[in-house]
C-alpha positions in Angstrom: 59.1 -222.8 -35.3 58.1 -220.1 -37.8 59.4 -216.6 -37.3 57.0 -214.2 -35.5 56.3 -210.7 -36.7 55.6 -208.2 -33.9 53.9 -204.9 -34.9 52.7 -203.7 -31.5 53.5 -203.5 -27.8 55.6 -206.7 -27.7 58.3 -204.9 -29.7 59.1 -203.3 -26.4 61.7 -205.7 -25.2 61.0 -205.4 -21.4 57.3 -206.4 -22.1 58.4 -209.3 -24.3 60.7 -210.5 -21.5 57.8 -210.3 -19.1 55.7 -212.5 -21.3 58.2 -215.1 -22.5 60.8 -214.9 -19.8 64.4 -214.9 -21.1 64.9 -213.4 -24.6 68.7 -214.1 -24.8 68.1 -217.1 -27.2 66.0 -215.0 -29.6 67.1 -213.1 -32.7 65.2 -209.8 -33.4 65.5 -207.9 -36.6 63.6 -205.1 -38.2 61.0 -206.2 -40.8 58.2 -204.8 -42.9 54.7 -206.1 -43.5 53.1 -204.7 -46.6 49.3 -204.2 -47.1 48.5 -203.2 -43.5 48.5 -200.2 -41.3 48.6 -199.8 -37.5 46.8 -197.2 -35.4 45.8 -196.7 -31.8 42.6 -198.4 -30.8 39.9 -196.0 -29.7 39.1 -198.4 -26.9 42.5 -198.1 -25.2 46.2 -197.3 -25.5 47.1 -200.3 -27.6 47.6 -200.8 -31.4 45.1 -202.2 -33.8 46.2 -203.6 -37.2 44.0 -203.4 -40.3 44.2 -204.2 -44.0 45.5 -201.2 -46.0 46.9 -201.9 -49.5 48.6 -198.5 -49.6 50.6 -198.9 -46.4 53.4 -200.9 -44.9 53.9 -201.7 -41.2 57.3 -201.5 -39.6 57.9 -204.1 -36.9 60.3 -206.8 -35.6 60.8 -210.3 -36.8 61.5 -212.7 -33.9 63.4 -216.0 -34.7 64.4 -218.8 -32.3 61.2 -219.1 -30.4 60.7 -222.4 -28.6 57.5 -224.3 -28.1 57.4 -223.1 -24.5 57.8 -219.5 -25.7 54.9 -219.8 -28.2 52.7 -221.3 -25.5 53.3 -218.3 -23.3 52.7 -215.9 -26.2 49.5 -217.8 -27.1 48.3 -217.4 -23.5 49.1 -213.7 -23.3 47.6 -212.8 -26.7 44.7 -215.1 -26.2 43.7 -213.1 -23.1 42.9 -210.3 -25.6 41.4 -212.6 -28.2 44.3 -212.4 -30.7 45.2 -215.4 -32.8 48.0 -216.3 -35.1 47.7 -215.9 -38.9 50.3 -216.5 -41.6 51.9 -213.4 -43.2 54.3 -212.6 -46.0 56.9 -209.8 -45.4 58.2 -207.3 -47.9 61.4 -209.4 -48.5 59.2 -212.4 -49.4 60.0 -214.2 -46.1 57.0 -216.0 -44.5 56.0 -216.0 -40.9 53.1 -215.5 -38.6 51.6 -212.6 -36.5 48.9 -212.2 -33.9 45.8 -210.5 -35.3 42.6 -209.5 -33.5 39.2 -210.5 -34.7 38.0 -208.4 -37.6 36.1 -205.3 -36.3 37.0 -206.0 -32.7 38.6 -202.6 -32.2 38.1 -199.1 -33.6 41.1 -197.6 -35.4 42.1 -194.2 -34.2 45.2 -192.0 -34.4 48.6 -193.2 -35.8 50.4 -195.7 -33.5 53.7 -194.7 -32.0 55.7 -197.4 -30.1 57.9 -194.7 -28.5 55.0 -192.7 -27.2 53.2 -195.9 -25.9 56.4 -197.1 -24.2 56.8 -193.7 -22.5 53.2 -193.4 -21.3 52.2 -197.0 -20.8 55.3 -199.2 -20.8 55.9 -199.6 -17.1 52.2 -200.2 -16.3 51.9 -202.8 -19.1 55.0 -204.7 -17.9 53.5 -205.0 -14.4 50.2 -206.0 -15.8 51.8 -208.7 -18.0 53.7 -210.1 -15.0 50.3 -210.7 -13.3 48.7 -212.1 -16.4 51.5 -214.6 -16.9 51.2 -215.6 -13.3 47.8 -217.1 -14.1 49.1 -219.4 -16.9 48.1 -222.9 -16.1 45.6 -221.7 -13.5 43.1 -219.7 -15.5 41.9 -219.6 -19.1 42.8 -216.7 -21.4 39.1 -215.8 -21.3 39.1 -215.6 -17.5 42.1 -213.4 -17.6 40.4 -211.1 -20.2 37.5 -210.6 -17.7 40.0 -209.7 -14.9 42.2 -207.4 -17.0 40.7 -204.0 -16.0 41.5 -204.8 -12.4 44.9 -206.2 -13.3 45.7 -202.9 -15.0 44.2 -200.9 -12.0 46.5 -202.9 -9.6 49.5 -202.2 -11.8 48.7 -198.5 -11.7 48.4 -198.7 -7.9 51.9 -200.2 -7.8 53.3 -197.3 -9.8 51.5 -194.8 -7.6 53.1 -196.4 -4.6 56.5 -195.4 -5.8 55.5 -191.8 -5.1 53.9 -192.1 -1.7 54.6 -189.1 0.6 54.4 -190.8 4.0 57.0 -192.7 6.0 59.0 -190.0 7.8 60.6 -191.3 11.0 59.8 -194.9 10.3 62.3 -197.8 10.2 64.0 -198.3 6.8 64.1 -202.0 7.5 64.5 -205.0 5.2 61.8 -207.6 4.3 62.8 -210.9 2.9 60.0 -212.6 1.0 60.7 -216.4 0.9 57.4 -217.4 -0.9 54.4 -215.7 -2.4 51.3 -217.5 -3.6 48.1 -216.1 -5.1 45.4 -217.8 -3.0 42.5 -216.1 -4.9 42.0 -213.9 -7.9 38.9 -212.6 -9.6 37.8 -209.0 -9.4 40.0 -208.6 -6.3 42.9 -210.9 -5.3 44.4 -212.3 -2.2 48.1 -213.2 -1.8 49.8 -215.3 1.0 53.4 -214.4 1.9 56.0 -216.2 3.8 58.6 -213.7 5.0 61.1 -212.4 7.5 61.6 -208.8 8.4 63.9 -206.6 10.5 63.0 -206.0 14.1 63.6 -202.7 16.0 66.4 -204.3 18.1 68.4 -205.1 14.9 67.5 -208.8 14.8 65.2 -210.5 12.3 61.9 -212.3 12.8 61.4 -216.0 12.2 59.6 -216.8 9.0 55.9 -215.8 9.3 52.8 -216.4 7.2 50.8 -213.3 6.2 47.9 -212.7 3.9 47.1 -209.4 2.0 44.0 -208.3 0.2 44.9 -206.7 -3.2 42.8 -203.8 -4.4 43.2 -200.8 -6.5 43.9 -197.2 -5.3 40.7 -195.3 -4.8 39.7 -191.6 -4.7 37.0 -190.3 -2.2 35.5 -186.9 -2.2 33.0 -185.1 0.1 31.3 -182.4 -1.9 30.8 -179.2 0.3 28.9 -176.1 -0.5 30.5 -173.3 1.6 27.6 -170.8 0.8 24.8 -173.2 2.0 27.1 -174.9 4.5 26.0 -178.4 3.5 27.4 -181.6 2.0 26.4 -184.3 -0.4 26.5 -187.9 0.8 25.8 -191.0 -1.3 24.1 -194.2 -0.1 24.4 -197.7 -1.4 24.4 -201.3 -0.3 27.8 -202.5 0.8 29.3 -206.0 1.0 31.4 -205.4 4.1 28.4 -204.9 6.4 26.7 -207.8 4.7 29.6 -210.2 5.3 30.1 -208.9 8.8 26.4 -209.5 9.7 25.6 -205.8 10.2 21.9 -205.0 10.4 22.5 -201.9 8.4 23.6 -202.9 4.9 23.1 -199.5 3.1 25.8 -197.0 4.1 26.3 -193.3 3.9 29.6 -192.4 2.3 31.5 -189.8 0.4 31.6 -190.2 -3.4 34.2 -192.8 -4.2 35.7 -195.0 -6.9 39.0 -196.6 -8.1 41.6 -194.8 -10.1 41.6 -195.9 -13.8 45.0 -196.6 -15.2 46.8 -193.4 -16.1 44.3 -191.3 -14.1 45.3 -188.9 -11.4 43.4 -189.0 -8.1 42.0 -185.5 -8.7 40.7 -186.5 -12.2 39.1 -189.6 -10.7 37.3 -187.6 -8.0 35.8 -185.3 -10.6 34.8 -188.2 -12.9 33.2 -190.1 -10.0 31.3 -187.0 -8.9 29.7 -186.8 -12.4 29.0 -190.6 -12.6 27.5 -191.0 -9.1 25.8 -187.7 -8.5 25.8 -185.7 -11.8 27.9 -183.1 -9.9 30.7 -180.8 -11.2 33.3 -180.0 -8.6 35.2 -176.8 -8.1 38.4 -176.6 -6.0 39.6 -179.9 -4.5 41.0 -179.7 -1.0 43.3 -182.6 0.0 42.2 -184.2 3.3 44.5 -187.3 3.4 46.5 -189.9 1.5 46.2 -193.1 3.5 45.9 -196.8 3.5 42.5 -198.3 4.3 44.0 -200.9 6.6 47.7 -201.4 6.1 47.8 -204.5 8.2 46.0 -206.6 5.6 45.2 -204.6 2.5 46.9 -202.7 -0.3 43.9 -200.4 -0.8 45.0 -196.8 -0.7 42.8 -193.7 -0.4 43.2 -190.2 -1.8 40.6 -188.2 0.2 39.3 -184.8 -0.8 36.7 -182.2 0.1 35.4 -180.8 -3.2 33.7 -177.4 -3.3 30.4 -177.5 -5.1 27.1 -175.9 -5.7 24.5 -178.0 -3.8 21.0 -176.8 -4.2 18.2 -179.2 -3.1 17.7 -180.4 -6.7 21.0 -182.3 -6.8 19.8 -185.0 -4.4 18.4 -188.1 -6.2 19.6 -191.4 -7.6 22.5 -192.2 -9.9 25.4 -194.5 -10.7 26.6 -196.4 -13.8 24.2 -199.2 -14.9 27.1 -201.0 -16.6 28.7 -201.3 -13.1 25.4 -202.3 -11.5 25.5 -199.2 -9.3 22.4 -198.1 -7.5 23.2 -194.9 -5.6 21.1 -192.4 -3.8 22.4 -189.0 -2.9 21.5 -186.9 0.2 21.9 -183.2 1.0 22.9 -182.8 4.7 23.8 -179.7 6.7 27.3 -179.6 8.1 25.9 -179.4 11.6 23.8 -182.5 11.1 26.8 -184.3 9.5 29.0 -183.5 12.5 26.4 -184.7 14.9 26.0 -187.9 13.0 29.7 -188.5 13.3 29.9 -187.7 17.0 27.0 -190.0 17.7 28.6 -192.8 15.7 25.8 -192.9 13.1 28.5 -192.8 10.3 30.5 -196.1 9.9 32.6 -195.0 6.9 36.1 -194.0 8.1 37.0 -191.7 5.2 33.7 -189.8 5.7 34.4 -189.4 9.4 38.0 -188.2 8.5 36.7 -185.7 5.9 34.0 -184.4 8.3 36.5 -183.6 11.1 38.9 -182.1 8.5 36.0 -179.9 7.3 35.2 -178.9 10.9 38.8 -177.6 11.2 38.9 -175.9 7.8 35.2 -174.9 7.4 35.6 -171.3 8.5 38.5 -170.7 6.1 36.5 -172.2 3.2 33.4 -170.2 4.0 35.4 -167.0 4.3 37.2 -167.6 0.9 33.8 -168.2 -0.7 32.4 -165.0 0.8 29.6 -166.8 2.7 27.5 -164.4 4.6 27.9 -166.2 8.0 31.5 -167.1 7.5 32.2 -166.4 11.2 30.1 -169.4 12.1 32.4 -172.0 13.8 
């Protein structure tokens, strides 16, 4: 098997292990590839290589790869449309390296493996583990189409390490005996066989459970403390359709998933611009909560965002590339509260944000200097 020259993220040994499995049988040595340069792709936090007669690329030469190793590497790199090409190193030794299609990516700033490993290494390892789990089940092209959500799920797993809840709950053990991915496309569904500790100190028998895998989401209810009104968005929703609800268009807060590396606050501001063309001021945290912890990983960061809401902000919006068709509504706080109390709102985060706002509304109006801040 010819030696493989690595110039990008696979130089990071934990990522290489996630792709090929064990690396104990491999020999890795520094190497140089003349006639090329490596920079950060403008499309994302990964390297792009291009012909550059005046430059030399520093990388790692991997020897001892097996046929099985190369099959795993081909699958992983194939998901990003990279393919092997022969190369000649500075010392005259031959080998091969994975190259993207010419013109596939836009070169940007200088590439730094150390900076990438610090900022994106943990996420990329988790994403690679999911990618490699599809080997033999899906084509590299199918995985390529799923990759944005694969990365979003990896980001959610990293966020989960910093969750603030759990005080007073049982620090029990869960023994997972089997996990299978029953479905994977935009979302995913896993089936678990597991045992877990009971409150009496014993352990359950093995049980079968299923969990819906989604990315973390941010939700924000824009509120104008001067006009005492909110902005709601309306769109068709799959949940009511699948349940057989007669009302398929739902009133909701602005919402969207967190992009990898994005904070919940930044996502709230981005989504407000995308869905309603709205710039938010101060963000007030309402809750950080699971959507339905019994069967879903989906986790919500919920905010009330202070905003200027004249009549003119109502209209339609959304991103065409995401097939969004969104209508926004301006609603007085009193009308919103009445809608919640009469069960006309079926969106749990919106109900939660409304009652939070009922509790904090006087403070927010007073801080904004609203003329009728004493209104309760």
